[in-house]
TIPAPA-610053 format. One record per residue (C-alpha): y, x, z; residue number from 1; residue in one letter. Coordinates in steps of 0.05 Angstrom, whole numbers, plus 5000, padded with zeros to 4 digits. Example, Ala and Ser with C-alpha at 12.3 -4.5 7.8 and 13.67 -1.06 7.14 Angstrom:
<recs>
{v: 4910, u: 5246, w: 5156, resi: 1, resn: A} .
{v: 4979, u: 5273, w: 5143, resi: 2, resn: S} .
</recs>
This chain:
<recs>
{v: 5009, u: 4810, w: 5297, resi: 1, resn: X} .
{v: 5069, u: 4816, w: 5249, resi: 2, resn: X} .
{v: 5078, u: 4877, w: 5203, resi: 3, resn: X} .
{v: 5142, u: 4894, w: 5169, resi: 4, resn: X} .
{v: 5150, u: 4961, w: 5133, resi: 5, resn: X} .
{v: 5196, u: 4986, w: 5082, resi: 6, resn: X} .
{v: 5189, u: 5040, w: 5024, resi: 7, resn: X} .
{v: 5251, u: 5070, w: 4997, resi: 8, resn: X} .
{v: 5252, u: 5096, w: 4926, resi: 9, resn: X} .
{v: 5300, u: 5135, w: 4890, resi: 10, resn: X} .
{v: 5304, u: 5097, w: 4827, resi: 11, resn: X} .
{v: 5324, u: 5027, w: 4805, resi: 12, resn: X} .
{v: 5282, u: 4961, w: 4806, resi: 13, resn: X} .
{v: 5262, u: 4968, w: 4735, resi: 14, resn: X} .
{v: 5231, u: 5041, w: 4741, resi: 15, resn: X} .
{v: 5204, u: 5023, w: 4809, resi: 16, resn: X} .
{v: 5160, u: 4964, w: 4778, resi: 17, resn: X} .
{v: 5138, u: 5014, w: 4721, resi: 18, resn: X} .
{v: 5125, u: 5061, w: 4776, resi: 19, resn: X} .
{v: 5080, u: 5003, w: 4813, resi: 20, resn: X} .
{v: 5043, u: 4987, w: 4753, resi: 21, resn: X} .
{v: 5027, u: 5060, w: 4731, resi: 22, resn: X} .
{v: 4954, u: 5071, w: 4747, resi: 23, resn: X} .
{v: 4961, u: 5147, w: 4747, resi: 24, resn: X} .
{v: 5011, u: 5133, w: 4806, resi: 25, resn: X} .
{v: 4968, u: 5082, w: 4841, resi: 26, resn: X} .
{v: 4906, u: 5136, w: 4839, resi: 27, resn: X} .
{v: 4957, u: 5184, w: 4866, resi: 28, resn: X} .
{v: 4979, u: 5143, w: 4929, resi: 29, resn: X} .
{v: 4909, u: 5132, w: 4942, resi: 30, resn: X} .
{v: 4887, u: 5191, w: 4946, resi: 31, resn: X} .
{v: 4946, u: 5221, w: 4987, resi: 32, resn: X} .
{v: 4927, u: 5163, w: 5040, resi: 33, resn: X} .
{v: 4863, u: 5207, w: 5045, resi: 34, resn: X} .
{v: 4816, u: 5162, w: 5011, resi: 35, resn: X} .
{v: 4749, u: 5198, w: 4997, resi: 36, resn: X} .
{v: 4737, u: 5155, w: 4940, resi: 37, resn: X} .
{v: 4771, u: 5103, w: 4904, resi: 38, resn: X} .
{v: 4780, u: 5051, w: 4844, resi: 39, resn: X} .
{v: 4841, u: 5024, w: 4817, resi: 40, resn: X} .
{v: 4850, u: 4967, w: 4769, resi: 41, resn: X} .
{v: 4924, u: 4950, w: 4737, resi: 42, resn: X} .
{v: 4925, u: 4883, w: 4701, resi: 43, resn: X} .
{v: 4992, u: 4854, w: 4668, resi: 44, resn: X} .
{v: 5055, u: 4903, w: 4656, resi: 45, resn: X} .
{v: 5109, u: 4925, w: 4689, resi: 46, resn: X} .
{v: 5148, u: 4877, w: 4642, resi: 47, resn: X} .
{v: 5117, u: 4816, w: 4667, resi: 48, resn: X} .
{v: 5074, u: 4794, w: 4723, resi: 49, resn: X} .
{v: 5020, u: 4846, w: 4743, resi: 50, resn: X} .
{v: 4974, u: 4856, w: 4799, resi: 51, resn: X} .
{v: 4943, u: 4922, w: 4829, resi: 52, resn: X} .
{v: 4879, u: 4925, w: 4860, resi: 53, resn: X} .
{v: 4853, u: 4986, w: 4898, resi: 54, resn: X} .
{v: 4795, u: 5007, w: 4939, resi: 55, resn: X} .
{v: 4791, u: 5064, w: 4980, resi: 56, resn: X} .
{v: 4741, u: 5087, w: 5030, resi: 57, resn: X} .
{v: 4775, u: 5128, w: 5087, resi: 58, resn: X} .
{v: 4752, u: 5162, w: 5144, resi: 59, resn: X} .
{v: 4760, u: 5129, w: 5210, resi: 60, resn: X} .
{v: 4792, u: 5182, w: 5245, resi: 61, resn: X} .
{v: 4860, u: 5144, w: 5250, resi: 62, resn: X} .
{v: 4820, u: 5090, w: 5292, resi: 63, resn: X} .
{v: 4818, u: 5099, w: 5366, resi: 64, resn: X} .
{v: 4748, u: 5132, w: 5382, resi: 65, resn: X} .
{v: 4731, u: 5061, w: 5430, resi: 66, resn: X} .
{v: 4745, u: 5021, w: 5368, resi: 67, resn: X} .
{v: 4702, u: 5059, w: 5317, resi: 68, resn: X} .
{v: 4640, u: 5025, w: 5335, resi: 69, resn: X} .
{v: 4668, u: 4961, w: 5296, resi: 70, resn: X} .
{v: 4682, u: 5000, w: 5237, resi: 71, resn: X} .
{v: 4625, u: 5062, w: 5234, resi: 72, resn: X} .
{v: 4648, u: 5127, w: 5202, resi: 73, resn: X} .
{v: 4689, u: 5105, w: 5147, resi: 74, resn: X} .
{v: 4726, u: 5040, w: 5126, resi: 75, resn: X} .
{v: 4728, u: 5011, w: 5056, resi: 76, resn: X} .
{v: 4789, u: 4989, w: 5038, resi: 77, resn: X} .
{v: 4807, u: 4936, w: 4992, resi: 78, resn: X} .
{v: 4883, u: 4925, w: 4972, resi: 79, resn: X} .
{v: 4914, u: 4871, w: 4928, resi: 80, resn: X} .
{v: 4987, u: 4872, w: 4907, resi: 81, resn: X} .
{v: 5003, u: 4811, w: 4859, resi: 82, resn: X} .
{v: 5073, u: 4822, w: 4834, resi: 83, resn: X} .
{v: 5115, u: 4762, w: 4801, resi: 84, resn: X} .
{v: 5149, u: 4769, w: 4731, resi: 85, resn: X} .
{v: 5214, u: 4792, w: 4746, resi: 86, resn: X} .
{v: 5285, u: 4765, w: 4756, resi: 87, resn: X} .
{v: 5341, u: 4774, w: 4709, resi: 88, resn: X} .
{v: 5366, u: 4834, w: 4760, resi: 89, resn: X} .
{v: 5299, u: 4869, w: 4756, resi: 90, resn: X} .
{v: 5284, u: 4841, w: 4833, resi: 91, resn: X} .
{v: 5212, u: 4820, w: 4847, resi: 92, resn: X} .
{v: 5166, u: 4788, w: 4893, resi: 93, resn: X} .
{v: 5097, u: 4776, w: 4906, resi: 94, resn: X} .
{v: 5034, u: 4777, w: 4954, resi: 95, resn: X} .
{v: 4999, u: 4829, w: 4986, resi: 96, resn: X} .
{v: 4928, u: 4821, w: 5015, resi: 97, resn: X} .
{v: 4884, u: 4882, w: 5048, resi: 98, resn: X} .
{v: 4821, u: 4871, w: 5076, resi: 99, resn: X} .
{v: 4774, u: 4922, w: 5109, resi: 100, resn: X} .
{v: 4699, u: 4907, w: 5090, resi: 101, resn: X} .
{v: 4651, u: 4909, w: 5146, resi: 102, resn: X} .
{v: 4703, u: 4894, w: 5199, resi: 103, resn: X} .
{v: 4743, u: 4828, w: 5215, resi: 104, resn: X} .
{v: 4811, u: 4855, w: 5200, resi: 105, resn: X} .
{v: 4849, u: 4828, w: 5145, resi: 106, resn: X} .
{v: 4931, u: 4832, w: 5130, resi: 107, resn: X} .
{v: 4964, u: 4778, w: 5087, resi: 108, resn: X} .
{v: 5034, u: 4776, w: 5072, resi: 109, resn: X} .
{v: 5088, u: 4775, w: 5013, resi: 110, resn: X} .
{v: 5125, u: 4833, w: 4981, resi: 111, resn: X} .
{v: 5191, u: 4846, w: 4950, resi: 112, resn: X} .
{v: 5224, u: 4899, w: 4909, resi: 113, resn: X} .
{v: 5295, u: 4890, w: 4908, resi: 114, resn: X} .
{v: 5361, u: 4937, w: 4885, resi: 115, resn: X} .
{v: 5397, u: 4975, w: 4946, resi: 116, resn: X} .
{v: 5442, u: 5014, w: 4901, resi: 117, resn: X} .
{v: 5446, u: 5031, w: 4826, resi: 118, resn: X} .
{v: 5389, u: 5080, w: 4831, resi: 119, resn: X} .
{v: 5364, u: 5056, w: 4896, resi: 120, resn: X} .
{v: 5309, u: 5009, w: 4909, resi: 121, resn: X} .
{v: 5267, u: 4982, w: 4967, resi: 122, resn: X} .
{v: 5192, u: 4950, w: 4973, resi: 123, resn: X} .
{v: 5187, u: 4911, w: 5026, resi: 124, resn: X} .
{v: 5120, u: 4889, w: 5060, resi: 125, resn: X} .
{v: 5122, u: 4828, w: 5110, resi: 126, resn: X} .
{v: 5055, u: 4798, w: 5136, resi: 127, resn: X} .
{v: 5004, u: 4782, w: 5191, resi: 128, resn: X} .
{v: 4948, u: 4825, w: 5216, resi: 129, resn: X} .
{v: 4893, u: 4788, w: 5243, resi: 130, resn: X} .
{v: 4828, u: 4813, w: 5271, resi: 131, resn: X} .
{v: 4774, u: 4762, w: 5293, resi: 132, resn: X} .
{v: 4748, u: 4805, w: 5345, resi: 133, resn: X} .
{v: 4732, u: 4777, w: 5420, resi: 134, resn: X} .
{v: 4766, u: 4813, w: 5473, resi: 135, resn: X} .
{v: 4789, u: 4864, w: 5431, resi: 136, resn: X} .
{v: 4824, u: 4838, w: 5373, resi: 137, resn: X} .
{v: 4895, u: 4853, w: 5397, resi: 138, resn: X} .
{v: 4877, u: 4930, w: 5399, resi: 139, resn: X} .
{v: 4838, u: 4925, w: 5332, resi: 140, resn: X} .
{v: 4905, u: 4893, w: 5299, resi: 141, resn: X} .
{v: 4948, u: 4950, w: 5328, resi: 142, resn: X} .
{v: 4899, u: 4995, w: 5301, resi: 143, resn: X} .
{v: 4892, u: 4973, w: 5238, resi: 144, resn: X} .
{v: 4975, u: 4961, w: 5235, resi: 145, resn: X} .
{v: 4981, u: 5037, w: 5251, resi: 146, resn: X} .
{v: 4932, u: 5056, w: 5192, resi: 147, resn: X} .
{v: 4978, u: 5014, w: 5144, resi: 148, resn: X} .
{v: 5048, u: 5039, w: 5173, resi: 149, resn: X} .
{v: 5008, u: 5109, w: 5156, resi: 150, resn: X} .
{v: 4986, u: 5096, w: 5085, resi: 151, resn: X} .
{v: 5051, u: 5056, w: 5061, resi: 152, resn: X} .
{v: 5089, u: 5118, w: 5095, resi: 153, resn: X} .
{v: 5049, u: 5168, w: 5054, resi: 154, resn: X} .
{v: 5062, u: 5124, w: 4993, resi: 155, resn: X} .
{v: 5137, u: 5131, w: 5001, resi: 156, resn: X} .
{v: 5132, u: 5212, w: 5004, resi: 157, resn: X} .
{v: 5093, u: 5207, w: 4944, resi: 158, resn: X} .
{v: 5135, u: 5160, w: 4906, resi: 159, resn: X} .
{v: 5194, u: 5208, w: 4920, resi: 160, resn: X} .
{v: 5158, u: 5268, w: 4893, resi: 161, resn: X} .
{v: 5129, u: 5234, w: 4837, resi: 162, resn: X} .
{v: 5204, u: 5209, w: 4812, resi: 163, resn: X} .
{v: 5227, u: 5275, w: 4827, resi: 164, resn: X} .
{v: 5176, u: 5306, w: 4780, resi: 165, resn: X} .
{v: 5146, u: 5352, w: 4838, resi: 166, resn: X} .
{v: 5079, u: 5315, w: 4841, resi: 167, resn: X} .
{v: 5015, u: 5331, w: 4805, resi: 168, resn: X} .
{v: 4982, u: 5272, w: 4775, resi: 169, resn: X} .
{v: 4944, u: 5271, w: 4842, resi: 170, resn: X} .
{v: 5005, u: 5263, w: 4884, resi: 171, resn: X} .
{v: 5005, u: 5328, w: 4915, resi: 172, resn: X} .
{v: 5072, u: 5373, w: 4913, resi: 173, resn: X} .
{v: 5074, u: 5422, w: 4848, resi: 174, resn: X} .
{v: 5116, u: 5480, w: 4891, resi: 175, resn: X} .
</recs>
C-alpha cells in the first residue's frame, strides 16, 4: 500500500533541519505519539548528513480489535530517517524505514525537506507499507498506514508548538 504524508513546518529549511536533528524535539514528538517507552539516537549534525533513530512502545488501541492478535497488547516501532547533506538551497532528501517488531509490517520510502515559502518548509514522506500476513495483509497494511499517518499528524502539531515556543520539552502545550 502506498503512503504519502506531508508535514508543514512554519520555519525555513535550515531551521527545520535543526529541528529534525534535535534529540529533545525527537523525544517530544515520540512521546506525543503515545509512546509508553522510548529511545532516541541522533548521529551527525543538521549542517551535514544526519540519521535519527527512534524506538517506541505504543499501545495497540489504534489497531482494529480483530487484528490485535497479530501484534499483542503493544507494538514496538523502530523508525530510522537518514537525511542526506543539504543542497545549496537547504533542501534535503533521505530515506525512511519503519519496522514493527513482532509483526510482519514494514514501511520503506523516501523523505524530503523543501522550502514552500521564505519562512515555511514541508517534509514529505513517500513510501510503501507492506504486511506479510496471509489473507489479512491488506487490512494490516491499512491499519499500519493509519497509525503512521496519525503519528506524523501529531508530529506536525508538536513541531508547530515547538517552533512557536509554546511547547515544554515533552512537546505538550505550555499554555
